[in-house]
MMTF fields as JSON, N, C-alpha, C and O atoms, coordinates in Angstrom:
{
  "mmtfVersion": "1.0.0",
  "mmtfProducer": "UNKNOWN",
  "numBonds": 395,
  "numAtoms": 396,
  "numGroups": 99,
  "numChains": 1,
  "numModels": 1,
  "chainsPerModel": [1],
  "groupsPerChain": [99],
  "chainIdList": ["A"],
  "bondAtomList": [4, 2, 8, 6, 12, 10, 16, 14, 20, 18, 24, 22, 28, 26, 32, 30, 36, 34, 40, 38, 44, 42, 48, 46, 52, 50, 56, 54, 60, 58, 64, 62, 68, 66, 72, 70, 76, 74, 80, 78, 84, 82, 88, 86, 92, 90, 96, 94, 100, 98, 104, 102, 108, 106, 112, 110, 116, 114, 120, 118, 124, 122, 128, 126, 132, 130, 136, 134, 140, 138, 144, 142, 148, 146, 152, 150, 156, 154, 160, 158, 164, 162, 168, 166, 172, 170, 176, 174, 180, 178, 184, 182, 188, 186, 192, 190, 196, 194, 200, 198, 204, 202, 208, 206, 212, 210, 216, 214, 220, 218, 224, 222, 228, 226, 232, 230, 236, 234, 240, 238, 244, 242, 248, 246, 252, 250, 256, 254, 260, 258, 264, 262, 268, 266, 272, 270, 276, 274, 280, 278, 284, 282, 288, 286, 292, 290, 296, 294, 300, 298, 304, 302, 308, 306, 312, 310, 316, 314, 320, 318, 324, 322, 328, 326, 332, 330, 336, 334, 340, 338, 344, 342, 348, 346, 352, 350, 356, 354, 360, 358, 364, 362, 368, 366, 372, 370, 376, 374, 380, 378, 384, 382, 388, 386, 392, 390],
  "bondOrderList": [1, 1, 1, 1, 1, 1, 1, 1, 1, 1, 1, 1, 1, 1, 1, 1, 1, 1, 1, 1, 1, 1, 1, 1, 1, 1, 1, 1, 1, 1, 1, 1, 1, 1, 1, 1, 1, 1, 1, 1, 1, 1, 1, 1, 1, 1, 1, 1, 1, 1, 1, 1, 1, 1, 1, 1, 1, 1, 1, 1, 1, 1, 1, 1, 1, 1, 1, 1, 1, 1, 1, 1, 1, 1, 1, 1, 1, 1, 1, 1, 1, 1, 1, 1, 1, 1, 1, 1, 1, 1, 1, 1, 1, 1, 1, 1, 1, 1],
  "groupList": [{"groupName": "MET", "atomNameList": ["N", "CA", "C", "O"], "elementList": ["N", "C", "C", "O"], "formalChargeList": [0, 0, 0, 0], "bondAtomList": [1, 0, 2, 1, 3, 2], "bondOrderList": [1, 1, 2], "singleLetterCode": "M", "chemCompType": "L-PEPTIDE LINKING"}, {"groupName": "THR", "atomNameList": ["N", "CA", "C", "O"], "elementList": ["N", "C", "C", "O"], "formalChargeList": [0, 0, 0, 0], "bondAtomList": [1, 0, 2, 1, 3, 2], "bondOrderList": [1, 1, 2], "singleLetterCode": "T", "chemCompType": "L-PEPTIDE LINKING"}, {"groupName": "ASP", "atomNameList": ["N", "CA", "C", "O"], "elementList": ["N", "C", "C", "O"], "formalChargeList": [0, 0, 0, 0], "bondAtomList": [1, 0, 2, 1, 3, 2], "bondOrderList": [1, 1, 2], "singleLetterCode": "D", "chemCompType": "L-PEPTIDE LINKING"}, {"groupName": "VAL", "atomNameList": ["N", "CA", "C", "O"], "elementList": ["N", "C", "C", "O"], "formalChargeList": [0, 0, 0, 0], "bondAtomList": [1, 0, 2, 1, 3, 2], "bondOrderList": [1, 1, 2], "singleLetterCode": "V", "chemCompType": "L-PEPTIDE LINKING"}, {"groupName": "GLU", "atomNameList": ["N", "CA", "C", "O"], "elementList": ["N", "C", "C", "O"], "formalChargeList": [0, 0, 0, 0], "bondAtomList": [1, 0, 2, 1, 3, 2], "bondOrderList": [1, 1, 2], "singleLetterCode": "E", "chemCompType": "L-PEPTIDE LINKING"}, {"groupName": "ALA", "atomNameList": ["N", "CA", "C", "O"], "elementList": ["N", "C", "C", "O"], "formalChargeList": [0, 0, 0, 0], "bondAtomList": [1, 0, 2, 1, 3, 2], "bondOrderList": [1, 1, 2], "singleLetterCode": "A", "chemCompType": "L-PEPTIDE LINKING"}, {"groupName": "ARG", "atomNameList": ["N", "CA", "C", "O"], "elementList": ["N", "C", "C", "O"], "formalChargeList": [0, 0, 0, 0], "bondAtomList": [1, 0, 2, 1, 3, 2], "bondOrderList": [1, 1, 2], "singleLetterCode": "R", "chemCompType": "L-PEPTIDE LINKING"}, {"groupName": "LEU", "atomNameList": ["N", "CA", "C", "O"], "elementList": ["N", "C", "C", "O"], "formalChargeList": [0, 0, 0, 0], "bondAtomList": [1, 0, 2, 1, 3, 2], "bondOrderList": [1, 1, 2], "singleLetterCode": "L", "chemCompType": "L-PEPTIDE LINKING"}, {"groupName": "GLY", "atomNameList": ["N", "CA", "C", "O"], "elementList": ["N", "C", "C", "O"], "formalChargeList": [0, 0, 0, 0], "bondAtomList": [1, 0, 2, 1, 3, 2], "bondOrderList": [1, 1, 2], "singleLetterCode": "G", "chemCompType": "PEPTIDE LINKING"}, {"groupName": "PRO", "atomNameList": ["N", "CA", "C", "O"], "elementList": ["N", "C", "C", "O"], "formalChargeList": [0, 0, 0, 0], "bondAtomList": [1, 0, 2, 1, 3, 2], "bondOrderList": [1, 1, 2], "singleLetterCode": "P", "chemCompType": "L-PEPTIDE LINKING"}, {"groupName": "SER", "atomNameList": ["N", "CA", "C", "O"], "elementList": ["N", "C", "C", "O"], "formalChargeList": [0, 0, 0, 0], "bondAtomList": [1, 0, 2, 1, 3, 2], "bondOrderList": [1, 1, 2], "singleLetterCode": "S", "chemCompType": "L-PEPTIDE LINKING"}, {"groupName": "ILE", "atomNameList": ["N", "CA", "C", "O"], "elementList": ["N", "C", "C", "O"], "formalChargeList": [0, 0, 0, 0], "bondAtomList": [1, 0, 2, 1, 3, 2], "bondOrderList": [1, 1, 2], "singleLetterCode": "I", "chemCompType": "L-PEPTIDE LINKING"}, {"groupName": "TYR", "atomNameList": ["N", "CA", "C", "O"], "elementList": ["N", "C", "C", "O"], "formalChargeList": [0, 0, 0, 0], "bondAtomList": [1, 0, 2, 1, 3, 2], "bondOrderList": [1, 1, 2], "singleLetterCode": "Y", "chemCompType": "L-PEPTIDE LINKING"}, {"groupName": "PHE", "atomNameList": ["N", "CA", "C", "O"], "elementList": ["N", "C", "C", "O"], "formalChargeList": [0, 0, 0, 0], "bondAtomList": [1, 0, 2, 1, 3, 2], "bondOrderList": [1, 1, 2], "singleLetterCode": "F", "chemCompType": "L-PEPTIDE LINKING"}, {"groupName": "CYS", "atomNameList": ["N", "CA", "C", "O"], "elementList": ["N", "C", "C", "O"], "formalChargeList": [0, 0, 0, 0], "bondAtomList": [1, 0, 2, 1, 3, 2], "bondOrderList": [1, 1, 2], "singleLetterCode": "C", "chemCompType": "L-PEPTIDE LINKING"}, {"groupName": "TRP", "atomNameList": ["N", "CA", "C", "O"], "elementList": ["N", "C", "C", "O"], "formalChargeList": [0, 0, 0, 0], "bondAtomList": [1, 0, 2, 1, 3, 2], "bondOrderList": [1, 1, 2], "singleLetterCode": "W", "chemCompType": "L-PEPTIDE LINKING"}],
  "groupTypeList": [0, 1, 2, 0, 3, 4, 5, 5, 6, 6, 5, 7, 8, 4, 3, 7, 2, 9, 4, 5, 8, 7, 10, 3, 11, 2, 7, 8, 7, 11, 12, 5, 11, 4, 5, 6, 8, 1, 1, 7, 8, 3, 1, 0, 1, 13, 1, 1, 4, 5, 14, 9, 3, 8, 9, 0, 7, 5, 8, 5, 3, 4, 6, 5, 7, 11, 5, 7, 9, 8, 3, 4, 10, 3, 2, 7, 6, 3, 1, 13, 2, 9, 9, 15, 1, 9, 4, 6, 11, 10, 4, 5, 8, 6, 5, 7, 7, 5, 6],
  "groupIdList": [1, 2, 3, 4, 5, 6, 7, 8, 9, 10, 11, 12, 13, 14, 15, 16, 17, 18, 19, 20, 21, 22, 23, 24, 25, 26, 27, 28, 29, 30, 31, 32, 33, 34, 35, 36, 37, 38, 39, 40, 41, 42, 43, 44, 45, 46, 47, 48, 49, 50, 51, 52, 53, 54, 55, 56, 57, 58, 59, 60, 61, 62, 63, 64, 65, 66, 67, 68, 69, 70, 71, 72, 73, 74, 75, 76, 77, 78, 79, 80, 81, 82, 83, 84, 85, 86, 87, 88, 89, 90, 91, 92, 93, 94, 95, 96, 97, 98, 99],
  "secStructList": [7, 7, 2, 2, 2, 2, 2, 2, 2, 2, 2, 2, 6, 6, 7, 5, 7, 6, 6, 6, 7, 1, 5, 6, 6, 6, 6, 6, 7, 3, 3, 3, 3, 3, 3, 3, 6, 6, 3, 3, 3, 3, 3, 3, 7, 7, 1, 1, 6, 6, 7, 6, 6, 2, 2, 2, 2, 2, 2, 2, 2, 2, 2, 2, 2, 2, 6, 1, 6, 6, 7, 7, 3, 3, 3, 3, 3, 3, 7, 7, 1, 1, 7, 7, 7, 4, 4, 4, 1, 7, 2, 2, 2, 2, 2, 2, 2, 6, 7],
  "xCoordList": [72.187, 72.94, 73.821, 74.515, 73.789, 74.593, 76.063, 76.421, 76.901, 78.344, 78.666, 79.524, 77.981, 78.257, 77.861, 78.568, 76.753, 76.319, 77.295, 77.643, 77.731, 78.703, 80.024, 80.625, 80.47, 81.695, 81.516, 82.441, 80.332, 80.054, 80.115, 80.686, 79.531, 79.576, 81.025, 81.397, 81.828, 83.247, 83.962, 84.717, 83.722, 84.366, 83.936, 84.758, 82.663, 82.177, 82.647, 82.651, 83.038, 83.632, 84.991, 85.533, 85.54, 86.822, 86.646, 87.625, 85.424, 85.159, 84.873, 83.849, 85.793, 85.703, 85.095, 85.385, 84.253, 83.768, 84.894, 85.271, 85.44, 86.599, 86.278, 87.174, 85.045, 84.688, 84.55, 85.011, 83.92, 83.68, 84.802, 84.997, 85.542, 86.598, 86.064, 86.795, 84.805, 84.182, 83.832, 83.679, 83.707, 83.282, 81.816, 81.069, 81.425, 80.028, 79.118, 77.938, 79.654, 78.891, 78.709, 77.583, 79.814, 79.727, 78.96, 78.324, 79.024, 78.307, 76.807, 76.008, 76.434, 75.017, 74.486, 73.29, 75.375, 74.947, 74.389, 73.713, 74.669, 74.193, 72.879, 72.84, 71.821, 70.5, 70.221, 69.571, 70.7, 70.405, 71.456, 71.985, 71.743, 72.611, 71.899, 71.48, 71.761, 71.165, 71.904, 72.322, 72.048, 72.681, 71.587, 70.644, 71.739, 70.823, 71.674, 72.037, 71.987, 72.89, 74.272, 74.875, 74.778, 76.104, 76.027, 77.023, 74.843, 74.64, 74.446, 73.708, 75.107, 74.867, 74.007, 74.372, 72.874, 72.025, 72.315, 72.317, 72.556, 72.87, 72.022, 71.933, 71.401, 70.684, 71.462, 71.737, 71.811, 72.586, 72.058, 71.224, 72.562, 72.216, 73.491, 74.577, 73.347, 74.433, 73.941, 72.749, 74.851, 74.445, 73.505, 72.674, 73.631, 72.701, 72.538, 73.388, 71.458, 71.257, 72.317, 72.619, 72.878, 73.897, 75.31, 76.25, 75.475, 76.776, 77.822, 77.674, 78.871, 79.862, 80.678, 81.239, 80.749, 81.51, 80.605, 81.077, 79.312, 78.366, 78.752, 78.817, 79.009, 79.386, 80.678, 80.798, 81.636, 82.872, 82.601, 83.153, 81.747, 81.402, 80.682, 80.981, 79.739, 79.011, 79.974, 79.86, 80.911, 81.915, 82.792, 83.107, 83.187, 84.025, 83.266, 83.845, 81.981, 81.151, 81.089, 81.283, 80.822, 80.745, 82.072, 82.084, 83.18, 84.5, 84.815, 85.35, 84.484, 84.754, 83.952, 84.448, 82.731, 81.866, 82.173, 82.152, 82.454, 82.718, 84.029, 84.25, 84.892, 86.171, 86.008, 86.947, 84.843, 84.634, 84.503, 83.904, 85.058, 84.924, 83.446, 82.658, 83.101, 81.736, 80.778, 79.652, 81.191, 80.312, 80.598, 81.719, 79.556, 79.698, 79.114, 79.508, 78.167, 77.603, 77.082, 76.804, 76.966, 76.47, 75.298, 75.41, 74.191, 73.001, 72.905, 72.366, 73.433, 73.5, 72.341, 72.121, 71.616, 70.492, 70.762, 71.019, 70.702, 70.854, 69.465, 68.691, 69.159, 67.861, 68.035, 69.044, 67.06, 67.044, 65.775, 65.358, 65.174, 63.964, 64.169, 64.107, 64.406, 64.367, 65.669, 66.714, 65.604, 66.831, 67.791, 67.378, 69.075, 70.105, 70.024, 69.757, 70.262, 70.389, 71.577, 71.963, 72.161, 73.304, 72.995, 73.917, 71.733, 71.37, 71.733, 71.793, 71.974, 72.331, 73.789, 74.173, 74.601, 76.012, 76.081, 75.412, 76.895, 77.027, 77.721, 78.33, 77.617, 78.322, 79.821, 80.489, 80.361, 81.791, 82.148, 83.188, 81.277, 81.511, 81.481, 82.288, 80.568, 80.482, 81.747, 82.243, 82.248, 83.474, 84.646, 85.487, 84.714, 85.792, 85.674, 86.685, 84.476, 84.284, 84.617, 84.997, 84.477, 84.734, 86.222, 86.601, 87.052, 88.501, 89.051, 90.25],
  "yCoordList": [9.39, 10.347, 9.564, 8.627, 9.95, 9.238, 9.605, 10.619, 8.754, 9.027, 10.36, 11.101, 10.675, 11.92, 13.124, 14.132, 13.024, 14.126, 14.285, 15.405, 13.178, 13.243, 13.852, 14.668, 13.462, 14.037, 15.539, 16.323, 15.924, 17.349, 18.116, 19.205, 17.556, 18.216, 18.391, 19.446, 17.355, 17.459, 18.537, 19.34, 18.55, 19.55, 20.961, 21.877, 21.134, 22.463, 22.871, 24.055, 21.906, 22.203, 22.879, 23.382, 22.889, 23.548, 24.911, 25.636, 25.268, 26.563, 27.575, 27.504, 28.513, 29.475, 30.8, 31.32, 31.33, 32.692, 33.597, 33.5, 34.471, 35.271, 36.272, 36.673, 36.674, 37.639, 36.973, 37.511, 35.807, 35.124, 34.166, 33.859, 33.693, 32.722, 31.329, 30.481, 31.08, 29.772, 29.187, 29.912, 27.867, 27.23, 27.554, 27.925, 27.404, 27.645, 26.639, 26.919, 25.469, 24.472, 24.964, 25.038, 25.302, 25.736, 27.045, 27.277, 27.884, 29.162, 28.961, 29.853, 27.805, 27.523, 28.113, 28.373, 28.327, 28.914, 27.874, 28.229, 26.602, 25.543, 25.002, 24.427, 25.187, 24.737, 23.301, 22.555, 22.899, 21.551, 21.125, 21.938, 19.822, 19.203, 17.939, 17.132, 17.765, 16.529, 16.067, 16.867, 14.752, 14.139, 13.693, 13.001, 14.109, 13.689, 13.143, 13.865, 11.859, 11.27, 11.858, 11.744, 12.491, 13.11, 14.611, 15.327, 15.069, 16.483, 16.619, 15.849, 17.595, 17.952, 19.206, 20.231, 19.122, 20.288, 20.86, 20.13, 22.15, 22.805, 24.061, 24.874, 24.199, 25.428, 26.092, 25.482, 27.349, 28.077, 29.491, 29.95, 30.162, 31.555, 32.312, 31.734, 33.584, 34.434, 35.077, 35.039, 35.656, 36.255, 37.443, 37.73, 38.132, 39.206, 39.183, 38.651, 39.754, 39.827, 40.694, 40.509, 41.631, 42.528, 42.051, 42.844, 40.787, 40.245, 40.534, 40.078, 41.28, 41.641, 40.447, 40.511, 39.367, 38.201, 37.083, 35.982, 37.36, 36.353, 35.696, 34.469, 36.479, 35.865, 35.041, 33.994, 35.514, 34.766, 33.441, 32.409, 33.466, 32.243, 31.257, 30.063, 31.74, 30.859, 30.207, 29.014, 30.973, 30.42, 29.384, 28.351, 29.654, 28.704, 27.411, 26.326, 27.519, 26.331, 25.504, 24.289, 26.151, 25.427, 24.756, 23.599, 25.453, 24.873, 23.678, 22.672, 23.788, 22.685, 21.447, 20.325, 21.645, 20.508, 19.884, 18.66, 20.689, 20.154, 19.366, 18.543, 19.617, 18.899, 17.493, 16.699, 17.179, 15.861, 14.785, 15.024, 13.603, 12.498, 12.161, 12.061, 11.991, 11.608, 12.763, 12.56, 13.97, 15.135, 15.781, 16.202, 15.847, 16.46, 17.862, 18.672, 18.15, 19.493, 19.822, 18.944, 21.124, 21.626, 22.553, 23.478, 22.291, 23.131, 23.922, 23.432, 25.152, 25.981, 26.967, 27.704, 26.969, 27.894, 28.728, 28.188, 30.039, 30.952, 31.433, 31.875, 31.342, 31.771, 32.605, 32.501, 33.411, 34.173, 33.861, 34.625, 32.717, 32.264, 30.833, 29.911, 30.626, 31.608, 32.402, 31.925, 33.598, 34.391, 33.753, 33.097, 33.966, 33.452, 34.224, 35.425, 33.502, 34.126, 33.479, 32.368, 34.129, 33.555, 32.214, 31.456, 31.912, 30.631, 29.457, 28.319, 29.711, 28.646, 28.207, 27.176, 28.955, 28.594, 27.305, 27.168, 26.372, 25.083, 25.25, 26.283, 24.222, 24.254, 24.385, 25.125, 23.667, 23.767, 25.183, 25.713, 25.793, 27.169, 28.136, 29.063, 27.928, 28.787, 28.665, 29.648, 27.441, 27.23, 27.94, 28.511, 27.912, 28.607, 30.124, 30.805, 30.647, 32.085, 32.544, 33.697, 31.653, 32.005, 32.091, 32.601, 31.609, 31.635, 33.03, 33.218],
  "zCoordList": [63.13, 62.335, 61.357, 61.753, 60.092, 59.107, 59.243, 59.841, 58.673, 58.708, 58.039, 58.519, 56.928, 56.218, 57.079, 57.098, 57.779, 58.643, 59.806, 60.18, 60.37, 61.466, 60.98, 61.679, 59.795, 59.223, 58.987, 59.202, 58.548, 58.324, 59.638, 59.692, 60.702, 62.018, 62.482, 62.997, 62.295, 62.697, 61.874, 62.422, 60.571, 59.707, 60.094, 60.126, 60.385, 60.759, 62.149, 62.485, 62.944, 64.237, 64.111, 65.094, 62.897, 62.629, 61.96, 61.778, 61.595, 60.95, 62.05, 62.731, 62.21, 63.314, 62.89, 61.813, 63.752, 63.608, 64.112, 65.279, 63.267, 63.688, 64.789, 65.532, 64.905, 65.945, 67.308, 68.315, 67.343, 68.614, 68.985, 70.16, 67.983, 68.243, 68.528, 69.04, 68.206, 68.387, 67.03, 66.047, 66.988, 65.743, 65.48, 66.386, 64.218, 63.877, 64.582, 64.797, 64.943, 65.707, 67.142, 67.635, 67.814, 69.208, 69.372, 70.4, 68.366, 68.433, 68.198, 68.48, 67.688, 67.447, 66.16, 66.037, 65.196, 63.927, 62.953, 61.988, 63.201, 62.309, 62.858, 63.946, 62.109, 62.534, 62.096, 62.828, 60.918, 60.423, 59.407, 58.648, 59.414, 58.411, 57.962, 58.791, 56.662, 56.168, 54.915, 54.078, 54.82, 53.653, 52.698, 53.08, 51.443, 50.38, 49.249, 48.32, 49.339, 48.353, 48.525, 49.592, 47.468, 47.526, 47.816, 47.706, 48.185, 48.529, 50.027, 50.642, 50.602, 51.997, 52.02, 51.443, 52.682, 52.885, 54.264, 55.256, 54.327, 55.595, 55.727, 54.806, 56.892, 57.217, 58.339, 59.373, 58.117, 59.113, 59.253, 58.472, 60.264, 60.5, 60.844, 60.9, 61.067, 61.56, 62.859, 63.165, 63.604, 64.877, 64.671, 65.532, 63.541, 63.171, 61.661, 60.949, 61.176, 59.73, 59.062, 57.883, 59.801, 59.257, 59.585, 59.533, 59.918, 60.308, 59.228, 58.094, 59.562, 58.549, 58.035, 56.941, 58.808, 58.367, 57.853, 57.57, 57.733, 57.268, 55.949, 55.879, 54.898, 53.627, 53.723, 53.086, 54.515, 54.701, 55.408, 55.027, 56.44, 57.162, 56.258, 56.281, 55.466, 54.545, 53.564, 53.283, 53.047, 52.129, 52.809, 52.219, 54.044, 54.789, 55.067, 55.004, 55.374, 55.599, 54.31, 54.343, 53.195, 51.919, 51.586, 51.164, 51.767, 51.449, 52.343, 51.876, 53.625, 54.551, 54.17, 54.277, 53.733, 53.418, 52.07, 51.942, 51.073, 49.737, 49.719, 48.83, 50.697, 50.783, 51.361, 51.316, 51.898, 52.5, 51.429, 50.38, 51.686, 50.736, 50.504, 51.444, 49.243, 48.888, 48.708, 48.253, 49.053, 48.902, 47.549, 47.265, 46.724, 45.406, 45.348, 44.508, 46.246, 46.265, 47.666, 48.484, 47.896, 49.173, 48.868, 48.063, 49.518, 49.401, 50.704, 51.697, 50.694, 51.897, 51.912, 50.95, 52.999, 53.178, 54.425, 55.5, 54.272, 55.415, 55.799, 54.95, 57.083, 57.585, 58.847, 59.544, 59.121, 60.371, 61.159, 62.029, 60.832, 61.507, 61.976, 61.162, 63.232, 64.308, 64.369, 63.926, 64.913, 65.042, 66.046, 67.002, 65.799, 66.707, 68.023, 68.042, 69.124, 70.441, 71.148, 70.787, 72.129, 72.843, 73.514, 73.818, 73.746, 74.35, 73.445, 73.911, 72.173, 71.227, 71.383, 70.832, 72.114, 72.298, 73.119, 74.143, 72.652, 73.337, 74.688, 74.965, 75.514, 76.806, 76.59, 77.311, 75.595, 75.292, 74.872, 75.262, 74.073, 73.649, 74.816, 74.88, 75.724, 76.906, 77.761, 78.313, 77.853, 78.627, 77.974, 78.668, 76.653, 75.951, 76.128, 76.301, 76.088, 76.27, 77.676, 77.882, 78.643, 80.05, 80.366, 81.42, 79.482, 79.742, 79.766, 79.972]
}
């Protein structure tokens, strides 16, 4: 994993889904992160296609990534293939939900 991808994962660990109270990383909404020069490519999903906070989450992801040193652009792709399921929640996320 490149330093830029690792920095992106850390930054996205701070972007919270307001409904679940978990980061987009722990919730399993981030499918892929790749560094292409000064561009970060990110593939993400939402919990449902009709997610009311989807556009807000996508904007928060873009803002978190563009703020990273060395990142000049973000190529964000939203997909629903495969669809999100609760099994994508990380162990840390499950522990937070159990509180």
